[in-house]
C-alpha positions, 0 to 999 in steps of 0.5 A: 544508422542514418542518424549516426552517419549524419552526426559524424558528418556534422562533427567533422564539418565543425572540426574542419571549421575550428581548424580554419584560420580566422585571421589572415597571416601577417607577411612582412619583408625580412630581407632583400638581396640582389642575386642578378642584375641584368640590363632588362631584368633583375632578380632578388632573393627575398625573405618573407616573415609569415606570422600565424595568429591562429590556433591552427597550423597553416600548410602553405603549398605556394604563394604569389606576391607583388611588391611596391617600393616608395609607392611604385611597382617594383617586383613580383614573384611566385613560389611553390615551396611548401612550408608549414606555418605553426599555430601561433608561430612564424616561418621565414620563406625564401623566395625569388622576385623579378623586377624589370628596368622600369622598376629599378629606374623609378627607384634610382630617380627617387634616391637621386632626389636625396630626401629619402631616409628609408624605403616604404614598401607594400607587399600583397599577394596570396598564400595557397594553402591546399585544402583551405584555398588561398588566403590573401595578405597585404602589409606595409613597412619601412626599411631604414637605410644605413647612414653614411659616416659624416665627413670628418673635418681635416686635421690642421696644425700637425 
């Protein structure tokens, strides 16, 4: 009886290890919208795309994150919305982020220089996965800003 019980324990432990993610999920910024812009605090609605390169589902029960834009701290957020990231699949998480006046002012100063064609961002944090603990993530990307139409030359001679 003792050998049978030990065999089951070993089999369950090995099965648990096989289901544990071997590669960190990839998290990227898919969209950002301004929800509320107060004098001291700003609220943004973010969409984070999470890619799961593993052969096992990742049950996310929450997350925390920080975002830097153009090398400067910008916003942070948390979420307790559960979502299942399918094996070899992806999910888009809708989360809120908060920024303070300092984060916004730094970005306004950067854009006032006029030499930026886009936003470089870095997002880092951790996905809370219940029984698997937490899985850290970090990624970088760039968001190109739309170009304004060039001024048209005035039509002459009409």
